[in-house]
C-alpha positions as CSV (number, residue, x, y, z in Angstrom):
1,M,125.0,95.8,4.3
2,S,124.8,92.7,6.4
3,L,125.7,89.3,5.1
4,L,122.0,88.1,5.1
5,S,121.0,91.3,3.2
6,A,123.8,90.7,0.7
7,I,122.6,87.1,0.1
8,T,119.0,88.0,-0.3
9,H,119.8,90.9,-2.7
10,A,122.2,88.8,-4.8
11,P,121.4,88.2,-8.6
12,C,119.8,84.8,-7.7
13,P,118.6,85.5,-4.2
14,R,116.6,82.3,-3.6
15,A,119.3,80.0,-5.0
16,M,122.0,81.8,-3.0
17,T,119.9,81.7,0.2
18,A,119.2,78.0,-0.3
19,L,122.9,77.3,-1.0
20,V,124.2,79.2,2.1
21,A,121.5,77.7,4.3
22,A,122.4,74.2,3.0
23,T,126.1,74.8,3.8
24,L,125.3,76.0,7.3
25,A,122.9,73.1,7.9
26,V,125.5,70.5,6.9
27,L,128.1,72.2,9.1
28,I,125.7,72.1,12.0
29,D,124.8,68.5,11.3
30,S,128.5,67.4,11.2
31,A,129.1,69.2,14.5
32,L,126.1,67.5,16.3
33,R,126.6,64.1,14.7
34,P,130.4,63.8,14.3
35,R,130.5,60.0,14.7
36,D,128.3,59.6,11.6
37,Y,130.6,61.7,9.5
38,R,133.7,59.9,10.8
39,A,132.1,56.7,9.7
40,L,132.0,58.0,6.1
41,L,135.8,58.4,6.1
42,N,136.5,54.7,6.9
43,S,137.4,53.9,3.3
44,R,140.9,55.0,2.3
45,S,141.0,53.5,-1.2
46,F,140.9,55.8,-4.2
47,A,137.6,54.4,-5.4
48,G,136.2,54.8,-1.8
49,I,137.3,58.4,-1.7
50,M,135.8,59.2,-5.1
51,K,132.5,57.5,-4.1
52,L,132.6,59.5,-0.8
53,L,133.1,62.9,-2.6
54,S,130.6,62.2,-5.4
55,T,127.9,60.9,-3.1
56,F,128.5,63.7,-0.5
57,T,128.1,66.3,-3.3
58,L,124.9,64.6,-4.6
59,V,123.3,64.6,-1.1
60,F,124.5,68.1,-0.3
61,L,122.8,69.3,-3.5
62,Q,119.7,67.6,-2.3
63,V,119.7,69.8,0.8
64,A,120.1,72.9,-1.4
65,A,117.4,71.7,-3.8
66,L,114.9,71.1,-1.0
67,F,115.7,74.5,0.6
68,Y,115.3,76.2,-2.8
69,L,111.9,74.6,-3.2
70,I,110.9,76.0,0.2
71,T,111.9,79.5,-0.9
72,L,109.6,79.3,-3.9
73,L,106.5,79.1,-1.7
74,P,104.5,82.2,-0.8
75,G,104.9,83.5,2.7
76,A,102.0,81.8,4.4
77,L,102.7,78.4,2.9
78,R,106.4,78.8,3.7
79,V,105.6,79.4,7.4
80,I,103.4,76.3,7.5
81,L,106.0,74.1,5.8
82,L,108.7,75.4,8.1
83,I,106.6,74.5,11.1
84,F,106.0,71.1,9.7
85,S,109.8,70.8,8.9
86,A,110.6,71.6,12.5
87,F,108.3,68.8,13.6
88,I,110.1,66.3,11.2
89,I,113.5,67.5,12.5
90,I,112.4,66.8,16.1
91,I,111.1,63.3,15.1
92,Q,114.3,62.5,13.2
93,L,116.6,63.7,16.0
94,S,114.6,61.8,18.6
95,Y,115.0,58.7,16.4
96,W,118.7,59.4,16.0
97,R,119.3,59.9,19.7
98,T,117.5,56.6,20.5
99,L,118.7,54.3,17.6
100,S,121.8,56.2,16.4
101,Q,120.3,56.7,12.9
102,F,117.7,58.6,11.0
103,M,114.5,56.8,9.9
104,T,115.0,54.4,7.0
105,G,112.4,53.3,4.5
106,T,111.7,50.2,6.6
107,D,111.1,52.4,9.7
108,L,108.8,54.7,7.8
109,Y,106.8,51.7,6.4
110,L,106.3,50.5,10.0
111,A,105.3,54.0,11.1
112,V,102.5,54.1,8.6
113,T,101.3,50.5,8.8
114,V,101.3,49.7,12.6
115,S,98.3,50.6,14.8
116,G,97.9,54.2,16.1
117,D,98.6,52.9,19.6
118,H,102.0,51.6,18.6
119,R,102.9,54.8,16.7
120,I,102.1,57.0,19.7
121,E,103.9,54.7,22.1
122,A,107.0,54.7,19.9
123,I,107.1,58.5,19.6
124,L,106.7,58.8,23.4
125,S,109.5,56.3,24.0
126,F,111.9,58.1,21.6
127,F,111.2,61.7,22.6
128,K,113.4,63.3,25.2
129,P,113.1,67.1,26.0
130,L,116.9,67.4,25.3
131,V,116.2,66.8,21.6
132,L,114.7,70.4,21.4
133,V,118.2,71.7,22.1
134,Y,119.6,69.7,19.3
135,A,116.8,70.7,16.9
136,L,117.1,74.5,17.6
137,P,120.1,75.1,15.3
138,Y,118.4,73.3,12.4
139,V,115.3,75.4,12.9
140,L,117.3,78.6,13.1
141,I,118.9,77.7,9.7
142,L,115.4,77.1,8.3
143,S,114.2,80.5,9.4
144,V,116.9,82.0,7.1
145,L,114.8,80.8,4.2
146,M,112.0,83.2,5.2
147,L,114.2,86.1,4.1
148,A,114.2,85.0,0.4
149,P,111.9,87.2,-1.7
150,P,108.7,85.5,-3.0
151,V,108.1,84.4,-6.6
152,S,105.7,86.4,-8.6
153,G,102.9,84.2,-10.0
154,I,102.0,80.5,-9.8
155,A,103.2,79.8,-13.3
156,M,106.7,81.0,-12.4
157,T,106.7,79.0,-9.2
158,I,105.9,75.8,-11.0
159,A,108.5,76.5,-13.7
160,L,111.2,77.1,-11.2
161,S,110.2,74.0,-9.2
162,I,110.6,71.5,-12.0
163,V,114.4,71.1,-12.1
164,P,115.0,70.9,-8.3
165,A,112.0,68.5,-7.8
166,L,113.2,66.3,-10.7
167,Y,116.7,66.3,-9.2
168,L,115.5,65.2,-5.8
169,L,113.6,62.3,-7.5
170,V,116.4,61.1,-9.7
171,S,119.2,61.5,-7.2
172,N,117.2,59.5,-4.6
173,Y,116.6,56.8,-7.2
174,I,120.4,56.6,-7.8
175,L,120.9,56.3,-4.0
176,F,118.2,53.6,-3.8
177,H,120.2,51.4,-6.2
178,H,123.8,52.2,-5.4
179,V,124.3,53.5,-1.8
180,A,123.6,51.9,1.5
181,E,120.4,53.3,2.9
182,R,121.8,54.4,6.3
183,S,124.8,56.2,4.7
184,Y,125.2,59.8,3.6
185,H,122.5,61.5,5.7
186,L,123.5,65.2,5.9
187,N,120.2,66.6,7.0
188,P,117.2,65.3,8.8
189,L,114.8,66.7,6.2
190,T,116.5,65.2,3.1
191,S,116.9,62.0,5.1
192,F,113.2,61.9,5.7
193,L,112.5,62.6,2.0
194,R,114.9,59.8,1.1
195,A,113.0,57.4,3.4
196,I,109.7,58.3,1.7
197,L,111.0,57.8,-1.8
198,H,112.8,54.6,-0.8
199,C,109.4,53.2,0.3
200,R,107.8,54.3,-3.0
201,F,110.7,52.8,-5.1
202,E,110.6,49.6,-3.2
203,S,106.8,49.3,-3.5
204,R,107.0,49.7,-7.2
205,R,109.6,47.0,-7.5
206,A,107.9,44.6,-5.1
207,Y,105.8,41.6,-6.1
208,H,102.1,42.3,-6.3
209,G,100.7,39.1,-7.8
210,P,98.8,36.1,-6.3
211,R,100.4,33.6,-4.0
212,D,101.4,30.2,-5.2
213,E,98.6,27.6,-5.3
214,L,98.6,24.4,-3.4
215,P,98.1,21.1,-5.3
216,A,94.6,19.6,-5.4
217,F,93.7,17.7,-2.2
218,H,90.4,16.6,-0.8
219,V,89.6,15.8,2.8
220,T,86.5,13.8,3.6
221,Q,85.7,15.3,7.0
222,R,86.4,18.2,9.2
223,P,89.3,17.6,11.7
224,L,88.2,16.7,15.3
225,D,91.0,18.7,16.9
226,S,91.7,22.5,17.0
227,I,95.1,24.2,16.6
228,I,95.9,27.7,18.0
229,Y,99.0,29.5,16.9
230,V,99.7,32.4,19.3
231,I,102.2,35.0,18.3
232,D,102.8,37.4,21.1
233,E,104.4,40.9,21.0
234,S,107.7,41.8,22.6
235,V,107.9,38.9,25.0
236,R,111.4,38.0,26.0
237,G,111.7,34.2,26.6
238,S,114.4,34.5,29.3
239,N,112.0,36.6,31.5
240,L,109.7,33.6,31.9
241,S,110.3,31.6,35.1
242,L,109.3,28.7,32.8
243,N,112.7,29.2,31.2
244,G,114.6,29.5,34.5
245,Y,114.1,33.2,35.3
246,P,114.5,33.6,39.1
247,R,111.2,35.6,39.5
248,D,107.9,33.7,39.5
249,T,106.6,35.3,36.3
250,T,104.8,32.2,34.9
251,P,103.5,30.1,37.8
252,F,100.4,28.8,35.9
253,L,102.5,27.7,32.9
254,Q,104.8,25.9,35.2
255,S,101.8,24.1,36.8
256,L,100.8,23.0,33.3
257,E,104.3,21.7,32.7
258,A,104.2,19.8,36.0
259,R,100.9,18.1,34.9
260,G,102.4,17.1,31.6
261,L,100.2,19.5,29.6
262,L,103.0,21.9,28.5
263,K,106.2,21.0,26.5
264,N,108.9,23.6,26.5
265,P,111.8,23.1,24.1
266,G,113.5,26.2,25.5
267,I,114.4,29.7,24.3
268,C,113.6,30.1,20.6
269,A,115.5,32.4,18.2
270,A,113.2,34.9,16.5
271,A,113.5,35.4,12.7
272,S,114.0,39.1,13.2
273,S,114.1,42.1,15.6
274,F,111.3,43.6,13.6
275,T,107.6,42.6,14.1
276,H,106.6,42.6,10.4
277,I,109.6,40.5,9.3
278,S,109.1,37.9,12.0
279,N,105.4,37.6,11.2
280,A,106.2,37.4,7.5
281,Y,108.4,34.4,8.1
282,L,106.1,32.8,10.7
283,I,103.1,33.0,8.4
284,T,104.7,31.9,5.1
285,G,107.5,29.5,6.2
286,H,110.2,31.2,4.2
287,N,113.7,30.4,5.4
288,E,116.3,32.7,3.6
289,F,117.5,36.1,4.7
290,P,116.8,38.6,3.2
291,D,113.8,37.8,1.1
292,T,115.2,39.0,-2.2
293,A,112.9,36.6,-4.1
294,Y,109.7,37.9,-2.4
295,R,108.9,34.4,-1.2
296,T,107.0,35.9,1.9
297,D,104.7,37.5,-0.7
298,K,104.5,34.4,-3.0
299,N,104.5,31.4,-0.6
300,P,101.1,29.9,0.4
301,T,100.3,31.0,4.0
302,I,99.6,28.7,6.9
303,F,95.9,29.6,6.4
304,D,96.1,28.0,2.9
305,Y,97.3,24.7,4.3
306,A,94.8,24.7,7.2
307,K,91.9,25.4,4.8
308,K,93.1,22.6,2.5
309,M,93.1,20.2,5.4
310,G,89.5,21.0,6.3
311,Y,90.0,23.4,9.2
312,E,87.9,26.5,9.8
313,T,90.4,29.3,9.6
314,I,90.2,32.3,12.0
315,Y,92.7,35.2,12.4
316,I,92.4,37.3,15.5
317,D,94.6,40.4,15.1
318,I,94.8,42.6,18.2
319,N,98.3,43.9,17.5
320,R,97.4,45.2,14.0
321,V,100.7,44.4,12.3
322,Y,101.9,42.8,9.1
323,L,98.8,41.1,7.9
324,A,96.6,44.0,8.9
325,S,98.3,46.1,6.1
326,L,97.3,43.4,3.6
327,K,93.7,43.1,4.7
328,K,92.3,45.2,1.9
329,A,93.9,42.8,-0.6
330,A,92.3,39.7,0.9
331,G,90.3,37.1,-1.2
332,D,92.7,35.6,-3.7
333,G,95.5,38.2,-2.9
334,P,98.2,38.3,-0.2
335,V,95.9,36.9,2.5
336,R,93.3,34.3,1.5
337,S,91.7,31.1,2.8
338,L,90.3,33.0,5.8
339,D,86.9,32.2,7.1
340,R,87.0,34.9,9.8
341,W,89.3,37.9,10.3
342,M,88.8,39.6,13.6
343,N,90.3,42.8,15.2
344,E,89.1,45.0,18.0
345,S,86.3,46.4,15.9
346,S,85.0,42.9,15.3
347,F,84.7,42.3,19.0
348,D,82.8,45.6,19.4
349,E,80.4,44.6,16.7
350,L,79.8,41.3,18.6
351,N,79.3,43.3,21.8
352,I,82.2,41.4,23.3
353,D,84.0,43.5,25.9
354,L,87.7,43.0,25.8
355,D,89.5,44.1,29.0
356,T,91.7,47.2,28.9
357,T,94.8,45.2,28.0
358,K,92.9,43.2,25.4
359,D,94.7,39.9,25.7
360,V,92.8,38.3,28.6
361,G,89.5,39.2,26.8
362,V,90.8,37.4,23.7
363,A,91.7,34.4,25.8
364,R,88.0,34.2,27.0
365,Y,86.8,34.4,23.4
366,L,89.2,31.6,22.3
367,S,87.8,29.4,25.1
368,T,84.3,30.1,23.8
369,I,85.2,29.1,20.3
370,L,87.0,25.9,21.4
371,N,84.0,24.9,23.6
372,E,81.5,25.4,20.8
373,K,83.2,23.5,18.0
374,S,86.2,21.5,16.8
375,G,88.2,21.7,13.7
376,C,89.4,25.3,14.1
377,F,92.8,26.6,13.1
378,I,93.3,30.0,14.8
379,V,96.2,32.4,14.6
380,V,96.3,35.1,17.2
381,N,98.5,38.2,17.1
382,K,98.4,39.3,20.7
383,K,98.8,42.9,22.0
384,G,101.5,41.6,24.3
385,L,104.1,43.8,25.9
386,H,105.0,46.6,23.5
387,F,106.6,49.5,25.3
388,H,105.2,51.3,27.4
389,Y,105.0,48.2,29.5
390,R,103.0,50.0,32.2
391,N,100.0,50.1,29.9
392,N,99.9,46.3,29.6
393,Y,98.6,45.2,33.0
394,P,95.9,46.5,35.3
395,D,96.7,49.4,37.6
396,D,96.0,47.6,40.8
397,V,97.9,46.2,43.8
398,A,97.3,42.5,42.8
399,S,99.0,43.0,39.4
400,T,101.8,45.2,40.6
401,I,103.9,42.5,42.2
402,W,107.4,43.9,41.7
403,K,108.1,47.5,42.7
404,P,109.0,50.3,42.0
405,V,107.6,50.6,38.5
406,M,107.7,53.1,35.7
407,K,105.0,55.8,35.3
408,F,102.6,55.4,32.4
409,S,104.5,57.8,30.0
410,Q,108.0,57.6,31.5
411,S,110.9,57.2,29.1
412,I,113.6,54.5,29.5
413,D,116.3,55.5,31.9
414,P,119.3,53.1,31.6
415,G,120.7,54.1,35.0
416,A,120.5,51.7,37.9
417,T,117.3,53.1,39.4
418,G,115.7,53.5,36.0
419,R,116.6,50.0,34.9
420,E,115.2,48.6,38.1
421,K,111.8,50.2,37.4
422,L,112.0,49.1,33.7
423,V,112.6,45.4,34.6
424,N,110.0,45.4,37.4
425,T,107.4,46.9,35.1
426,Y,108.2,44.4,32.3
427,D,108.0,41.4,34.7
428,N,104.6,42.5,36.0
429,G,103.5,42.7,32.3
430,I,104.8,39.1,31.7
431,R,102.9,37.8,34.7
432,Y,99.6,39.3,33.4
433,Q,99.8,39.3,29.6
434,V,101.4,35.8,29.3
435,D,100.6,33.8,32.4
436,E,97.2,35.2,33.1
437,F,96.3,34.9,29.4
438,F,97.0,31.2,29.5
439,R,95.3,30.7,32.9
440,V,92.1,32.1,31.5
441,L,92.3,30.3,28.2
442,V,93.1,26.8,29.6
443,S,90.9,27.1,32.7
444,E,87.8,28.1,30.9
445,T,88.2,25.6,28.0
446,T,86.2,22.4,28.5
447,N,86.8,20.9,25.0
448,Q,90.0,19.0,25.6
449,N,91.1,18.2,22.0
450,Y,93.4,21.2,21.1
451,A,97.0,22.2,20.9
452,I,98.6,25.6,21.2
453,L,102.0,26.6,19.7
454,Y,103.2,29.8,21.3
455,T,106.0,32.2,20.5
456,S,106.6,36.0,20.3
457,D,107.6,38.1,17.3
458,H,110.7,39.3,19.1
459,G,112.0,40.0,22.6
460,Q,113.2,43.2,24.2
461,T,116.4,44.8,25.4
462,L,116.1,45.8,29.1
463,A,118.9,48.4,29.1
464,E,121.5,45.7,29.9
465,H,124.1,47.7,28.0
466,G,122.6,51.1,28.4
467,Q,120.2,50.8,25.5
468,V,117.2,53.2,25.4
469,Y,115.7,51.3,22.5
470,T,113.7,48.1,23.0
471,H,114.1,46.3,19.6
472,M,114.7,46.9,15.9
473,K,118.5,46.5,16.3
474,T,120.8,43.5,16.1
475,D,121.2,42.8,19.9
476,Q,120.8,39.1,20.6
477,E,118.5,39.9,23.5
478,I,115.9,41.1,21.0
479,V,115.6,37.7,19.3
480,D,115.3,35.8,22.7
481,V,111.7,34.6,22.6
482,P,109.7,31.8,24.1
483,G,108.5,28.8,22.2
484,F,106.4,26.1,23.8
485,F,103.4,23.8,23.3
486,I,100.2,23.3,25.4
487,A,98.4,20.1,24.6
488,S,95.0,19.4,26.2
489,E,94.4,16.1,27.9
490,W,92.6,14.4,25.0
491,Y,94.6,15.9,22.2
492,G,95.3,13.1,19.7
493,K,98.9,14.0,18.8
494,K,100.0,14.6,22.4
495,G,102.5,11.8,22.0
496,L,104.1,13.7,19.1
497,I,104.6,16.7,21.3
498,D,105.8,14.7,24.3
499,G,108.4,13.0,22.1
500,I,110.3,16.2,21.2
501,T,114.0,15.5,21.4
502,P,115.7,17.1,24.5
503,D,118.2,19.8,24.2
504,I,117.2,21.0,20.7
505,K,117.8,24.5,19.4
506,V,114.6,26.0,18.0
507,S,114.2,28.8,15.6
508,H,111.1,30.6,14.3
509,L,111.9,29.0,11.0
510,N,111.0,25.6,12.4
511,N,107.5,26.6,13.4
512,F,105.8,26.4,10.0
513,A,106.6,22.8,9.3
514,T,105.7,22.0,12.9
515,L,102.2,23.3,12.3
516,L,102.0,21.3,9.1
517,D,102.8,18.2,11.0
518,L,100.1,19.0,13.6
519,M,97.7,19.3,10.7
520,D,98.9,16.1,9.1
521,V,99.8,17.9,5.8
522,P,101.2,15.2,3.5
523,M,104.6,15.8,2.0
524,P,103.4,16.1,-1.7
525,L,101.2,19.0,-0.6
526,R,104.2,21.0,0.8
527,V,105.2,23.1,-2.1
528,R,108.3,24.7,-0.6
529,P,111.5,23.4,1.0
530,Y,110.6,24.4,4.6
531,E,112.9,24.1,7.6
532,K,112.7,21.0,9.8
533,S,109.7,20.6,12.1
534,I,110.4,20.9,15.8
535,F,109.4,17.2,16.0
536,A,112.2,16.3,13.6
537,L,115.0,18.4,15.1
538,T,117.9,16.7,16.8
539,A,120.5,18.2,19.1
540,E,122.9,18.6,16.2
541,D,120.5,20.8,14.1
542,N,120.5,24.6,14.1
543,S,124.1,25.0,15.2
544,E,123.7,28.5,13.7
545,R,120.3,30.1,14.2
546,Y,120.1,33.1,11.9
547,Y,118.0,36.3,12.3
548,M,117.7,39.6,10.4
549,S,117.3,43.2,11.2
550,G,116.4,45.9,8.6
551,S,115.0,45.6,5.1
552,L,112.8,42.5,4.6
553,H,113.5,42.3,0.8
554,G,117.1,43.5,0.9
555,S,116.5,46.7,-1.0
556,G,117.6,48.8,2.0
557,D,120.1,48.3,4.8
558,Y,119.8,45.0,6.5
559,E,122.0,42.8,8.7
560,V,121.9,39.0,9.1
561,T,123.3,37.8,12.4
562,S,123.4,34.4,14.1
563,I,123.2,32.7,17.5
564,P,126.1,30.2,17.4
565,T,126.6,27.0,19.3
566,P,127.7,27.4,22.0
567,P,126.0,30.8,22.3
568,G,127.7,34.0,23.4
569,D,127.6,35.4,26.9
570,G,124.1,36.5,27.9
571,W,122.1,34.6,25.3
572,G,118.9,33.2,26.9
573,V,119.7,34.9,30.2
574,S,117.9,37.7,32.0
575,R,118.2,38.9,35.6
576,P,116.2,41.2,37.9
577,V,118.0,44.3,39.2
578,G,117.8,46.5,42.2
579,N,118.1,46.0,45.9
580,N,117.4,42.3,45.7
581,A,119.5,41.6,42.6
582,K,122.2,39.8,44.6
583,D,119.5,37.2,45.6
584,Y,119.3,36.1,42.0
585,L,122.9,35.8,41.1
């Protein structure tokens, strides 16, 4: 009798099959991911060893419990679930090969809340055909579960499912409270389940009440100026020639600077390497990492202040991140004080044709609003330069300035040739999505009483150190973002912008109070201790500029890092590569 036959004919065949399959799965996992298992052995203290053994056992039993639940299913459902499991394994291993980790609760939250375009682009950027070779052993182990005999009757299936299902729930709740989220992942399937449950546990613990109210305040008339807060996507500040990049990526912006219409304090440090975290801090003015007190959910938003000061409030969301997930709870909930909330569907309803890259069409619409009226406060989440970069500028000769470029669906290759294509493609995207955006907006706007504050949610790695990921890690290149003002010729507070102290160090955390200053919000109306406005910064401020990666509210893994003064090597610097690289050194 073969070993498999002996297992499946044992007194408890399903439990024995699940236990043997779990053992083989963990052995295979340790062979394919040895570095992760060596990391578990770092602690040599007695307490550390005991925690290792107890947690390892708890997670191993999770693998066995999950496999046991699969064996309880009838044949057809078992096949369907195994096919779905194979898909999850491929996704998880693709994620691991790109970011050296399985998905966390934060990653899963992003996957279900970002737009479908971002989700597809992320999967394409992570997936490499080689991952199928890594996934094959896991799938073969899963196929062993098909040999277990089926359960007779639905009632018996339900009865046998209660204990293992309850164990998976309770054990993951224990991990949620006591074990770092990125630790003790012995199998891609149980890791994925852990991420799902982590999201649910965090959601139940989160704050779901109304935002804090602002004090009573009455304005007598609508403001005469307009303020536009542009938050781009994945734009690295050091790739703008405005910031000294040797390629001419932002000629129009530099022409504005020469005319005295643009003020550039320099490279800004983003709040996070994650889009939703940066936006949460930018919109609410919170200034502590992580947000354990849920202030990003409680603070009044910038829209609340703008509405209180008499502005018409407009939110244009082409990127569909952060606030888009709160849209259903608008009114007096997480997002309020909005006169108009616009996304791509809103433009379709107005029969406004956005161009294929979206942003330039938004620029034209912004100029229309500014030309028609004053007293608008507008926040724009641009589509920007999320990978794949080749999708973010027109496929024509005029827009393809630097060559060779990546193909539309090509993965990142950190080798010399691949990196040359990566940087060329990204720089072409900067020239169109940033410089052309502002050329259209400024050139087509005739009302000359407005100010623009511009930044990006985060920057990008460009495979400087062999990375095949673009953001969501702690690399300092990821929080290298632009931050500048454009003030029209008749803007009333142009002197305030022109008077910014030279050589200051700007952070995302300074933007909120800066916007309050532009709106003339009085100090008694400012209900939180916000960071200094850019207008109040001195060269001595922000000697450490902090940023965060990971869990927004600190319930999962997170890491708080800083850009010191003086900064480390490479901060605020980017270089072209390829045959002409020597010309830029």
